[in-house]
DRENPA-3360 file (N, C-alpha, C; in nm, 2 decimals, always signed):
BEGIN
1 = MIKFFQWI = +4.31/+7.58/+14.07/+4.32/+7.79/+14.05/+4.39/+7.84/+14.02 ~ +4.47/+7.86/+14.09/+4.52/+7.97/+14.16/+4.69/+7.90/+14.11 ~ +4.75/+7.79/+14.07/+4.82/+7.77/+14.03/+4.86/+7.75/+13.89 ~ +4.69/+7.77/+13.81/+4.73/+7.81/+13.70/+4.73/+7.93/+13.64 ~ +4.60/+8.04/+13.72/+4.69/+8.19/+13.71/+4.83/+8.21/+13.76 ~ +4.89/+8.17/+13.84/+5.04/+8.17/+13.89/+5.15/+8.13/+13.77 ~ +5.06/+8.04/+13.67/+5.16/+8.01/+13.56/+5.14/+8.09/+13.48 ~ +5.01/+8.10/+13.43/+4.96/+8.25/+13.35/+5.09/+8.39/+13.34;
9 = YTLYSAFL = +5.08/+8.39/+13.47/+5.17/+8.52/+13.57/+5.29/+8.53/+13.54 ~ +5.34/+8.36/+13.52/+5.53/+8.35/+13.54/+5.53/+8.34/+13.40 ~ +5.49/+8.29/+13.29/+5.51/+8.30/+13.17/+5.50/+8.46/+13.11 ~ +5.40/+8.47/+13.11/+5.41/+8.65/+13.07/+5.52/+8.71/+13.11 ~ +5.55/+8.73/+13.30/+5.67/+8.75/+13.31/+5.79/+8.72/+13.28 ~ +5.84/+8.59/+13.22/+5.92/+8.56/+13.12/+5.94/+8.61/+13.02 ~ +5.84/+8.62/+12.97/+5.82/+8.67/+12.80/+5.85/+8.77/+12.83 ~ +5.81/+8.87/+12.90/+5.83/+9.04/+12.92/+5.98/+9.07/+12.92;
17 = FIILMLMF = +6.02/+8.93/+13.05/+6.21/+8.98/+13.03/+6.25/+8.96/+12.94 ~ +6.24/+8.87/+12.86/+6.31/+8.83/+12.72/+6.30/+8.93/+12.60 ~ +6.19/+9.01/+12.62/+6.16/+9.11/+12.52/+6.23/+9.23/+12.54 ~ +6.23/+9.25/+12.67/+6.32/+9.39/+12.74/+6.47/+9.38/+12.70 ~ +6.52/+9.22/+12.75/+6.66/+9.20/+12.70/+6.65/+9.22/+12.56 ~ +6.58/+9.19/+12.50/+6.64/+9.25/+12.34/+6.67/+9.38/+12.32 ~ +6.54/+9.44/+12.39/+6.52/+9.56/+12.35/+6.64/+9.65/+12.37 ~ +6.72/+9.63/+12.54/+6.81/+9.71/+12.57/+6.92/+9.66/+12.57;
25 = SLFIITPL = +6.97/+9.54/+12.52/+7.10/+9.43/+12.50/+7.21/+9.56/+12.41 ~ +7.15/+9.62/+12.32/+7.25/+9.68/+12.23/+7.30/+9.78/+12.29 ~ +7.19/+9.85/+12.36/+7.26/+9.96/+12.47/+7.34/+9.94/+12.61 ~ +7.27/+9.83/+12.64/+7.37/+9.78/+12.71/+7.52/+9.74/+12.69 ~ +7.53/+9.65/+12.62/+7.66/+9.59/+12.58/+7.77/+9.69/+12.48 ~ +7.71/+9.78/+12.43/+7.78/+9.90/+12.31/+7.88/+9.94/+12.36 ~ +7.83/+10.05/+12.52/+7.88/+10.13/+12.56/+8.05/+10.05/+12.64 ~ +8.01/+9.92/+12.68/+8.12/+9.82/+12.77/+8.24/+9.78/+12.65;
33 = LISDRAGK = +8.20/+9.77/+12.52/+8.29/+9.70/+12.38/+8.36/+9.82/+12.38 ~ +8.35/+9.95/+12.42/+8.37/+10.08/+12.38/+8.54/+10.09/+12.48 ~ +8.49/+10.12/+12.64/+8.54/+10.13/+12.75/+8.48/+10.07/+12.87 ~ +8.57/+10.05/+12.96/+8.50/+10.00/+13.07/+8.46/+10.08/+13.16 ~ +8.49/+10.25/+13.13/+8.51/+10.37/+13.20/+8.31/+10.37/+13.14 ~ +8.29/+10.31/+13.06/+8.14/+10.37/+12.98/+8.03/+10.25/+13.02 ~ +8.11/+10.19/+13.15/+7.99/+10.11/+13.18/+7.91/+10.17/+13.27 ~ +7.90/+10.33/+13.35/+7.78/+10.42/+13.38/+7.71/+10.42/+13.31;
41 = VSFIFIRL = +7.72/+10.43/+13.18/+7.59/+10.40/+13.05/+7.52/+10.31/+13.05 ~ +7.61/+10.15/+13.07/+7.52/+10.06/+13.04/+7.40/+10.06/+13.14 ~ +7.51/+10.09/+13.27/+7.40/+10.09/+13.39/+7.28/+10.17/+13.42 ~ +7.30/+10.24/+13.33/+7.14/+10.34/+13.32/+7.05/+10.25/+13.25 ~ +7.12/+10.20/+13.15/+7.01/+10.12/+13.06/+6.94/+9.97/+13.14 ~ +7.08/+9.91/+13.24/+7.07/+9.77/+13.28/+6.91/+9.88/+13.37 ~ +6.97/+9.96/+13.47/+6.83/+9.96/+13.56/+6.72/+9.98/+13.48 ~ +6.68/+10.07/+13.37/+6.58/+10.07/+13.29/+6.48/+9.92/+13.25;
49 = WAGIWAAL = +6.58/+9.87/+13.21/+6.57/+9.69/+13.19/+6.49/+9.65/+13.32 ~ +6.58/+9.66/+13.41/+6.49/+9.59/+13.57/+6.38/+9.62/+13.61 ~ +6.41/+9.79/+13.59/+6.34/+9.84/+13.66/+6.18/+9.86/+13.58 ~ +6.17/+9.85/+13.44/+6.07/+9.85/+13.36/+5.99/+9.72/+13.38 ~ +6.07/+9.60/+13.38/+6.06/+9.47/+13.38/+5.99/+9.44/+13.52 ~ +6.03/+9.53/+13.63/+5.95/+9.47/+13.77/+5.83/+9.53/+13.78 ~ +5.81/+9.66/+13.73/+5.70/+9.77/+13.74/+5.62/+9.67/+13.64 ~ +5.65/+9.63/+13.56/+5.51/+9.53/+13.45/+5.47/+9.44/+13.52;
57 = SGIRFEVY = +5.59/+9.38/+13.64/+5.56/+9.26/+13.67/+5.50/+9.27/+13.80 ~ +5.43/+9.41/+13.85/+5.40/+9.37/+13.98/+5.50/+9.38/+14.09 ~ +5.63/+9.40/+14.07/+5.71/+9.34/+14.17/+5.77/+9.47/+14.21 ~ +5.75/+9.52/+14.34/+5.79/+9.64/+14.37/+5.93/+9.63/+14.46 ~ +6.08/+9.70/+14.46/+6.19/+9.74/+14.55/+6.21/+9.87/+14.67 ~ +6.20/+9.82/+14.78/+6.17/+9.94/+14.81/+6.36/+9.93/+14.88 ~ +6.41/+10.04/+14.86/+6.55/+10.07/+14.96/+6.56/+10.14/+15.06 ~ +6.60/+10.08/+15.13/+6.64/+10.20/+15.27/+6.76/+10.14/+15.35;
65 = GKEHIDPT = +6.86/+10.29/+15.40/+6.97/+10.29/+15.45/+7.07/+10.36/+15.30 ~ +7.02/+10.44/+15.19/+7.13/+10.42/+15.07/+7.22/+10.58/+15.19 ~ +7.14/+10.64/+15.28/+7.29/+10.71/+15.33/+7.37/+10.64/+15.39 ~ +7.41/+10.60/+15.40/+7.54/+10.46/+15.42/+7.58/+10.44/+15.33 ~ +7.57/+10.51/+15.23/+7.65/+10.47/+15.04/+7.72/+10.63/+15.04 ~ +7.85/+10.61/+15.03/+7.93/+10.74/+14.98/+7.96/+10.69/+14.83 ~ +7.84/+10.79/+14.75/+7.95/+10.76/+14.57/+8.06/+10.79/+14.55 ~ +8.15/+10.81/+14.62/+8.31/+10.85/+14.60/+8.34/+10.75/+14.61;
73 = TSYIYVFN = +8.30/+10.61/+14.71/+8.38/+10.47/+14.78/+8.37/+10.38/+14.70 ~ +8.45/+10.28/+14.67/+8.40/+10.18/+14.60/+8.37/+10.07/+14.76 ~ +8.25/+9.96/+14.73/+8.25/+9.85/+14.85/+8.26/+9.76/+14.79 ~ +8.24/+9.63/+14.89/+8.24/+9.51/+14.84/+8.11/+9.52/+14.92 ~ +8.04/+9.51/+14.79/+7.86/+9.45/+14.87/+7.83/+9.32/+14.89 ~ +7.78/+9.26/+15.01/+7.72/+9.11/+15.03/+7.64/+9.16/+15.10 ~ +7.59/+9.03/+15.04/+7.39/+9.01/+15.05/+7.34/+8.89/+15.06 ~ +7.23/+8.83/+15.16/+7.19/+8.72/+15.13/+7.12/+8.69/+15.01;
81 = HRSFIDAP = +7.15/+8.51/+15.00/+7.10/+8.49/+14.88/+6.95/+8.42/+14.89 ~ +6.86/+8.44/+14.87/+6.70/+8.36/+14.93/+6.63/+8.32/+14.77 ~ +6.72/+8.40/+14.68/+6.57/+8.35/+14.53/+6.72/+8.43/+14.41 ~ +6.66/+8.38/+14.29/+6.68/+8.41/+14.18/+6.60/+8.56/+14.15 ~ +6.53/+8.58/+14.20/+6.47/+8.77/+14.20/+6.61/+8.83/+14.20 ~ +6.71/+8.82/+14.33/+6.83/+8.87/+14.37/+6.86/+8.95/+14.22 ~ +6.87/+8.89/+14.14/+6.93/+8.98/+14.00/+6.89/+9.10/+13.97 ~ +6.73/+9.15/+13.92/+6.73/+9.27/+13.93/+6.71/+9.34/+14.02;
89 = MIPLSIPQ = +6.72/+9.25/+14.19/+6.73/+9.38/+14.27/+6.89/+9.46/+14.29 ~ +6.98/+9.41/+14.24/+7.13/+9.46/+14.25/+7.14/+9.63/+14.20 ~ +7.13/+9.60/+14.08/+7.12/+9.72/+13.99/+7.01/+9.82/+14.04 ~ +6.88/+9.77/+14.09/+6.72/+9.86/+14.12/+6.80/+9.89/+14.27 ~ +6.89/+9.88/+14.40/+6.90/+9.90/+14.48/+7.04/+9.95/+14.51 ~ +7.14/+9.93/+14.43/+7.27/+9.99/+14.44/+7.29/+10.08/+14.38 ~ +7.33/+10.19/+14.42/+7.29/+10.32/+14.32/+7.47/+10.38/+14.28 ~ +7.56/+10.24/+14.21/+7.69/+10.29/+14.18/+7.70/+10.17/+14.10;
97 = EVRAIGKK = +7.79/+10.17/+13.97/+7.79/+10.07/+13.87/+7.89/+9.97/+13.93 ~ +7.86/+9.83/+13.91/+7.92/+9.74/+14.01/+7.96/+9.61/+13.91 ~ +8.05/+9.56/+13.99/+8.03/+9.39/+13.88/+8.02/+9.26/+14.02 ~ +7.92/+9.18/+13.96/+7.89/+9.08/+14.04/+7.98/+8.96/+13.97 ~ +8.00/+8.86/+14.09/+8.02/+8.73/+14.06/+7.89/+8.64/+14.03 ~ +7.88/+8.55/+13.90/+7.79/+8.46/+13.86/+7.84/+8.35/+13.84 ~ +7.77/+8.23/+13.88/+7.80/+8.09/+13.86/+7.82/+8.11/+13.66 ~ +7.91/+8.01/+13.63/+7.95/+8.01/+13.49/+7.83/+7.92/+13.43;
105 = ELSRIPLF = +7.75/+7.82/+13.48/+7.68/+7.74/+13.48/+7.53/+7.87/+13.35 ~ +7.54/+7.97/+13.40/+7.44/+8.06/+13.34/+7.52/+8.17/+13.25 ~ +7.63/+8.14/+13.23/+7.69/+8.20/+13.10/+7.67/+8.14/+12.95 ~ +7.60/+7.99/+12.98/+7.54/+7.94/+12.89/+7.42/+7.96/+12.84 ~ +7.36/+8.03/+12.91/+7.20/+8.08/+12.86/+7.25/+8.21/+12.73 ~ +7.17/+8.14/+12.65/+7.17/+8.23/+12.52/+7.15/+8.38/+12.55 ~ +7.20/+8.44/+12.50/+7.19/+8.63/+12.49/+7.23/+8.68/+12.62 ~ +7.12/+8.55/+12.72/+7.12/+8.66/+12.87/+7.30/+8.61/+12.89;
113 = GTLIGKVA = +7.36/+8.51/+12.87/+7.56/+8.48/+12.91/+7.59/+8.61/+12.87 ~ +7.57/+8.63/+12.73/+7.65/+8.73/+12.66/+7.64/+8.88/+12.73 ~ +7.53/+8.91/+12.75/+7.47/+9.02/+12.81/+7.51/+9.03/+12.93 ~ +7.49/+8.98/+13.06/+7.50/+8.96/+13.20/+7.67/+8.97/+13.22 ~ +7.76/+8.89/+13.10/+7.85/+8.85/+13.08/+7.91/+8.96/+13.09 ~ +7.90/+9.06/+13.07/+7.96/+9.18/+12.99/+7.97/+9.30/+13.18 ~ +7.90/+9.28/+13.26/+7.89/+9.28/+13.37/+7.89/+9.24/+13.55 ~ +7.92/+9.07/+13.50/+7.96/+9.03/+13.55/+8.11/+8.93/+13.54;
121 = VWVDRSSA = +8.15/+8.83/+13.64/+8.27/+8.79/+13.63/+8.24/+8.64/+13.65 ~ +8.21/+8.59/+13.57/+8.21/+8.43/+13.54/+8.30/+8.32/+13.66 ~ +8.22/+8.23/+13.72/+8.33/+8.17/+13.77/+8.27/+7.99/+13.83 ~ +8.37/+7.95/+13.77/+8.34/+7.79/+13.79/+8.38/+7.73/+13.92 ~ +8.28/+7.72/+14.06/+8.33/+7.71/+14.18/+8.38/+7.55/+14.24 ~ +8.36/+7.48/+14.13/+8.46/+7.32/+14.16/+8.57/+7.37/+14.10 ~ +8.64/+7.46/+14.04/+8.77/+7.50/+14.00/+8.88/+7.57/+14.08 ~ +8.97/+7.58/+14.12/+9.07/+7.65/+14.21/+9.11/+7.74/+14.12;
129 = ASRKLSVA = +9.13/+7.75/+13.93/+9.20/+7.79/+13.88/+9.09/+7.86/+13.82 ~ +8.97/+7.89/+13.80/+8.89/+7.94/+13.75/+8.83/+8.03/+13.91 ~ +8.86/+8.00/+14.04/+8.85/+8.14/+14.14/+8.95/+8.23/+14.17 ~ +9.03/+8.16/+14.15/+9.17/+8.24/+14.14/+9.15/+8.33/+14.03 ~ +9.14/+8.33/+13.95/+9.11/+8.43/+13.81/+9.02/+8.45/+13.82 ~ +8.92/+8.47/+13.90/+8.77/+8.56/+13.96/+8.82/+8.66/+14.01 ~ +8.88/+8.63/+14.12/+8.98/+8.71/+14.20/+9.02/+8.85/+14.12 ~ +9.13/+8.76/+14.05/+9.18/+8.87/+14.02/+9.11/+8.99/+13.93;
137 = RLIEYLDK = +9.03/+8.92/+13.89/+8.95/+9.03/+13.76/+8.90/+9.11/+13.87 ~ +8.84/+9.07/+13.94/+8.74/+9.16/+14.10/+8.80/+9.25/+14.11 ~ +9.01/+9.26/+14.19/+9.08/+9.33/+14.18/+9.06/+9.42/+14.11 ~ +9.12/+9.36/+13.96/+9.09/+9.50/+13.85/+9.01/+9.59/+13.89 ~ +8.87/+9.53/+13.90/+8.82/+9.63/+13.88/+8.77/+9.68/+13.99 ~ +8.81/+9.68/+14.13/+8.85/+9.77/+14.23/+8.96/+9.85/+14.22 ~ +9.03/+9.88/+14.17/+9.17/+9.90/+14.11/+9.10/+10.02/+14.02 ~ +9.00/+9.99/+13.98/+8.93/+10.09/+13.88/+8.84/+10.21/+13.96;
145 = GISIVMAP = +8.84/+10.16/+14.05/+8.68/+10.27/+14.15/+8.58/+10.21/+14.13 ~ +8.54/+10.04/+14.07/+8.44/+10.01/+14.07/+8.37/+9.89/+14.12 ~ +8.31/+9.94/+14.26/+8.24/+9.81/+14.32/+8.22/+9.66/+14.31 ~ +8.23/+9.58/+14.33/+8.15/+9.45/+14.37/+8.06/+9.45/+14.46 ~ +7.99/+9.31/+14.42/+7.91/+9.24/+14.45/+7.89/+9.09/+14.47 ~ +7.87/+9.05/+14.60/+7.93/+8.87/+14.64/+7.75/+8.88/+14.71 ~ +7.78/+8.76/+14.72/+7.66/+8.65/+14.80/+7.77/+8.56/+14.83 ~ +7.78/+8.60/+15.01/+7.88/+8.54/+15.06/+7.85/+8.38/+15.14;
153 = EGTRNDTV = +7.73/+8.35/+15.12/+7.71/+8.20/+15.16/+7.73/+8.14/+15.04 ~ +7.78/+8.18/+14.95/+7.79/+8.07/+14.79/+7.70/+8.02/+14.69 ~ +7.59/+8.00/+14.78/+7.45/+7.91/+14.71/+7.35/+8.05/+14.76 ~ +7.24/+8.01/+14.69/+7.10/+8.03/+14.75/+7.05/+7.96/+14.88 ~ +7.02/+8.01/+14.98/+7.00/+7.93/+15.10/+6.81/+7.92/+15.08 ~ +6.80/+7.73/+15.10/+6.72/+7.74/+15.07/+6.59/+7.67/+15.23 ~ +6.67/+7.77/+15.34/+6.68/+7.66/+15.47/+6.54/+7.80/+15.53 ~ +6.52/+7.73/+15.67/+6.47/+7.88/+15.75/+6.54/+7.94/+15.81;
161 = DALLPFQK = +6.70/+7.95/+15.79/+6.79/+7.98/+15.86/+6.79/+8.15/+15.79 ~ +6.80/+8.23/+15.91/+6.88/+8.35/+15.80/+6.96/+8.36/+15.71 ~ +7.08/+8.26/+15.79/+7.20/+8.27/+15.67/+7.27/+8.15/+15.67 ~ +7.31/+8.06/+15.55/+7.38/+7.98/+15.55/+7.58/+8.02/+15.60 ~ +7.62/+7.96/+15.66/+7.76/+7.98/+15.65/+7.86/+8.01/+15.61 ~ +7.93/+8.15/+15.62/+8.01/+8.23/+15.45/+8.11/+8.16/+15.41 ~ +8.12/+8.20/+15.32/+8.29/+8.17/+15.30/+8.38/+8.30/+15.24 ~ +8.51/+8.27/+15.27/+8.58/+8.39/+15.28/+8.63/+8.45/+15.20;
169 = GAFRLSIE = +8.59/+8.40/+15.03/+8.66/+8.53/+14.97/+8.61/+8.68/+15.00 ~ +8.50/+8.67/+15.01/+8.48/+8.84/+15.00/+8.53/+8.91/+15.13 ~ +8.57/+8.80/+15.21/+8.69/+8.88/+15.36/+8.75/+8.95/+15.32 ~ +8.86/+8.85/+15.23/+9.02/+8.80/+15.24/+9.01/+8.93/+15.15 ~ +8.96/+8.95/+15.03/+8.95/+9.03/+14.92/+8.94/+9.17/+15.02 ~ +8.85/+9.19/+15.08/+8.85/+9.29/+15.11/+8.98/+9.36/+15.22 ~ +9.01/+9.24/+15.31/+9.15/+9.32/+15.37/+9.23/+9.29/+15.28 ~ +9.26/+9.23/+15.21/+9.36/+9.25/+15.10/+9.39/+9.35/+15.03;
177 = SQIPIMPM = +9.28/+9.40/+14.97/+9.25/+9.55/+14.95/+9.20/+9.68/+14.99 ~ +9.16/+9.65/+15.13/+9.12/+9.73/+15.22/+9.02/+9.80/+15.17 ~ +8.94/+9.78/+15.10/+8.83/+9.79/+15.05/+8.71/+9.76/+15.11 ~ +8.60/+9.87/+15.20/+8.49/+9.78/+15.30/+8.40/+9.75/+15.27 ~ +8.35/+9.66/+15.33/+8.27/+9.60/+15.32/+8.08/+9.65/+15.32 ~ +8.03/+9.64/+15.22/+7.84/+9.67/+15.24/+7.75/+9.59/+15.32 ~ +7.74/+9.54/+15.39/+7.62/+9.45/+15.42/+7.49/+9.50/+15.34 ~ +7.43/+9.42/+15.33/+7.31/+9.40/+15.27/+7.20/+9.33/+15.32;
185 = AVIGADRI = +7.09/+9.34/+15.34/+6.94/+9.21/+15.35/+6.87/+9.24/+15.27 ~ +6.83/+9.15/+15.23/+6.70/+9.13/+15.09/+6.62/+9.03/+15.15 ~ +6.48/+9.14/+15.18/+6.36/+9.04/+15.24/+6.23/+9.04/+15.16 ~ +6.20/+8.94/+15.19/+6.07/+8.93/+15.08/+6.12/+8.87/+14.94 ~ +6.25/+8.86/+14.89/+6.24/+8.80/+14.75/+6.23/+8.64/+14.74 ~ +6.23/+8.60/+14.89/+6.20/+8.45/+14.83/+6.05/+8.39/+14.84 ~ +5.97/+8.56/+14.88/+5.84/+8.52/+14.88/+5.79/+8.51/+14.72 ~ +5.85/+8.59/+14.65/+5.85/+8.64/+14.50/+5.87/+8.52/+14.43;
193 = MKRGSILL = +5.91/+8.43/+14.45/+5.99/+8.30/+14.37/+6.03/+8.23/+14.49 ~ +5.94/+8.13/+14.52/+5.94/+8.05/+14.69/+6.04/+7.95/+14.62 ~ +6.12/+7.92/+14.76/+6.18/+7.78/+14.76/+6.14/+7.65/+14.63 ~ +6.27/+7.61/+14.55/+6.24/+7.49/+14.48/+6.09/+7.52/+14.40 ~ +6.07/+7.62/+14.37/+5.97/+7.68/+14.28/+6.02/+7.75/+14.14 ~ +5.97/+7.74/+14.02/+6.04/+7.85/+13.93/+5.88/+7.94/+13.90 ~ +5.80/+7.93/+13.94/+5.64/+8.00/+13.97/+5.75/+8.12/+14.03 ~ +5.62/+8.25/+14.00/+5.65/+8.39/+14.01/+5.53/+8.46/+14.10;
201 = SPGTVRVY = +5.56/+8.50/+14.20/+5.45/+8.63/+14.23/+5.47/+8.77/+14.23 ~ +5.34/+8.81/+14.20/+5.39/+8.95/+14.25/+5.39/+9.00/+14.41 ~ +5.47/+9.14/+14.49/+5.53/+9.13/+14.60/+5.58/+9.23/+14.58 ~ +5.63/+9.27/+14.72/+5.76/+9.33/+14.76/+5.84/+9.29/+14.79 ~ +5.97/+9.36/+14.76/+6.10/+9.27/+14.85/+6.22/+9.44/+14.88 ~ +6.21/+9.41/+14.94/+6.26/+9.53/+15.04/+6.43/+9.48/+15.09 ~ +6.46/+9.61/+15.06/+6.64/+9.60/+15.06/+6.70/+9.68/+15.16 ~ +6.76/+9.62/+15.30/+6.86/+9.76/+15.39/+6.96/+9.74/+15.35;
209 = FSQAMMPP = +7.05/+9.84/+15.38/+7.17/+9.88/+15.36/+7.24/+9.90/+15.55 ~ +7.35/+9.84/+15.54/+7.41/+9.87/+15.71/+7.48/+9.97/+15.68 ~ +7.56/+10.03/+15.84/+7.69/+10.09/+15.79/+7.79/+10.01/+15.73 ~ +7.88/+10.06/+15.65/+7.97/+10.01/+15.57/+8.09/+9.95/+15.71 ~ +8.17/+9.86/+15.66/+8.26/+9.80/+15.79/+8.42/+9.77/+15.70 ~ +8.46/+9.86/+15.78/+8.60/+9.88/+15.74/+8.67/+9.75/+15.76 ~ +8.80/+9.73/+15.68/+8.86/+9.56/+15.73/+9.00/+9.58/+15.82 ~ +8.98/+9.51/+15.89/+9.12/+9.50/+16.00/+9.24/+9.46/+15.94;
217 = ANSETAVQ = +9.37/+9.50/+15.98/+9.49/+9.49/+15.86/+9.49/+9.33/+15.91 ~ +9.58/+9.30/+15.79/+9.59/+9.16/+15.77/+9.67/+9.09/+15.89 ~ +9.61/+8.94/+15.89/+9.67/+8.85/+16.00/+9.64/+8.76/+15.98 ~ +9.67/+8.61/+16.05/+9.67/+8.51/+16.04/+9.53/+8.42/+16.06 ~ +9.45/+8.56/+16.16/+9.28/+8.53/+16.22/+9.24/+8.62/+16.15 ~ +9.26/+8.74/+16.08/+9.16/+8.84/+16.06/+9.07/+8.83/+15.98 ~ +9.11/+8.71/+15.84/+9.02/+8.71/+15.73/+8.87/+8.62/+15.84 ~ +8.90/+8.50/+15.92/+8.81/+8.43/+15.98/+8.71/+8.53/+16.08;
225 = EFCEQVRV = +8.79/+8.64/+16.16/+8.72/+8.72/+16.25/+8.62/+8.83/+16.18 ~ +8.68/+8.87/+16.10/+8.63/+8.98/+15.97/+8.48/+8.87/+15.92 ~ +8.51/+8.81/+15.91/+8.41/+8.72/+15.84/+8.27/+8.67/+15.94 ~ +8.31/+8.62/+16.07/+8.24/+8.64/+16.14/+8.15/+8.78/+16.22 ~ +8.21/+8.86/+16.22/+8.15/+9.01/+16.23/+8.08/+9.05/+16.14 ~ +8.10/+9.03/+16.00/+8.04/+9.07/+15.93/+7.89/+8.98/+15.92 ~ +7.86/+8.85/+15.90/+7.81/+8.77/+15.93/+7.67/+8.82/+16.05 ~ +7.72/+8.79/+16.16/+7.63/+8.87/+16.29/+7.58/+9.01/+16.24;
233 = RMAALVLM = +7.66/+9.10/+16.22/+7.57/+9.25/+16.13/+7.44/+9.21/+16.06 ~ +7.48/+9.09/+15.97/+7.38/+9.07/+15.86/+7.26/+8.98/+15.92 ~ +7.30/+8.88/+15.99/+7.22/+8.79/+16.10/+7.12/+8.90/+16.11 ~ +7.16/+9.00/+16.26/+7.08/+9.08/+16.34/+6.99/+9.19/+16.19 ~ +7.03/+9.17/+16.12/+6.98/+9.27/+16.00/+6.85/+9.24/+15.95 ~ +6.90/+9.07/+15.91/+6.78/+9.02/+15.82/+6.65/+8.94/+15.96 ~ +6.71/+8.96/+16.12/+6.67/+8.90/+16.18/+6.55/+9.03/+16.24 ~ +6.59/+9.10/+16.21/+6.51/+9.23/+16.24/+6.37/+9.31/+16.16;
241 = KDKTTQIP = +6.45/+9.26/+16.07/+6.32/+9.31/+15.92/+6.27/+9.19/+15.87 ~ +6.30/+9.08/+15.93/+6.20/+8.93/+15.84/+6.14/+8.89/+15.95 ~ +6.04/+8.88/+16.07/+6.02/+8.78/+16.15/+5.96/+8.64/+16.08 ~ +6.07/+8.59/+16.00/+5.95/+8.44/+15.93/+6.08/+8.31/+15.94 ~ +6.24/+8.42/+15.96/+6.34/+8.32/+15.93/+6.40/+8.31/+16.10 ~ +6.49/+8.20/+16.12/+6.52/+8.14/+16.24/+6.64/+8.23/+16.27 ~ +6.68/+8.21/+16.40/+6.80/+8.27/+16.46/+6.94/+8.16/+16.42 ~ +7.05/+8.23/+16.36/+7.10/+8.08/+16.27/+7.23/+8.06/+16.39;
249 = QLRPPHR = +7.25/+7.92/+16.35/+7.35/+7.92/+16.41/+7.50/+7.94/+16.40 ~ +7.56/+8.00/+16.42/+7.71/+8.05/+16.39/+7.82/+7.98/+16.35 ~ +7.80/+7.90/+16.29/+7.90/+7.80/+16.25/+8.01/+7.85/+16.18 ~ +8.14/+7.81/+16.21/+8.28/+7.82/+16.15/+8.24/+7.89/+15.99 ~ +8.30/+7.99/+15.94/+8.25/+7.98/+15.78/+8.34/+7.91/+15.75 ~ +8.33/+7.89/+15.60/+8.36/+7.74/+15.52/+8.54/+7.84/+15.51 ~ +8.64/+7.74/+15.50/+8.80/+7.77/+15.46/+8.83/+7.76/+15.34;
% end
């Protein structure tokens, strides 16, 4: 019986998501068609879309540590990725205009792919050429003063460990651009949408920002060392705020 009501809730939430997307799509896309500089206008409507959907779905986002964010500074935000519910978390928790990395497969979803494609950089992780092109686009956004968001685990963490091994892309980009890393810990998203299930549940997601981490000067070992430093900071933050995770094995990051 509980599963039946959860299915009803999930269908309601999905229907609401689509209806709101249709309502706000024109207001989100139009400013970005005019100019990249109009992205701040688009993000007002993206936040309205995500905020109304979350409120009507009974999902709360509590954000802590915003005082660590300087609105005049660009950042590379990195977060622990445990659920697909992380998507609305980004505009509702980050008080800046941002661009995010997205899997190319999501771009094929009708309307959603077109809409999110205006504020995301699609990447085919199996293609070196696609990864190189996505990095070039991210650098363009950083040069314009627009922050970016990346999940350094590379995929959703379906384990009980706090973090998966990190890939190096975000940290290489930080060092090459000298843009600081802003670590984030997202707690509770996997309880809204549990691992291996498409069913949703109402609840609260807590987002914690740490102090920004300035990249070191470039060297042969800088990327790996900086990657490990950020991972240790994020793991400590996740473990401190979420007692359901296990202490991670800090294996070397992917090369």
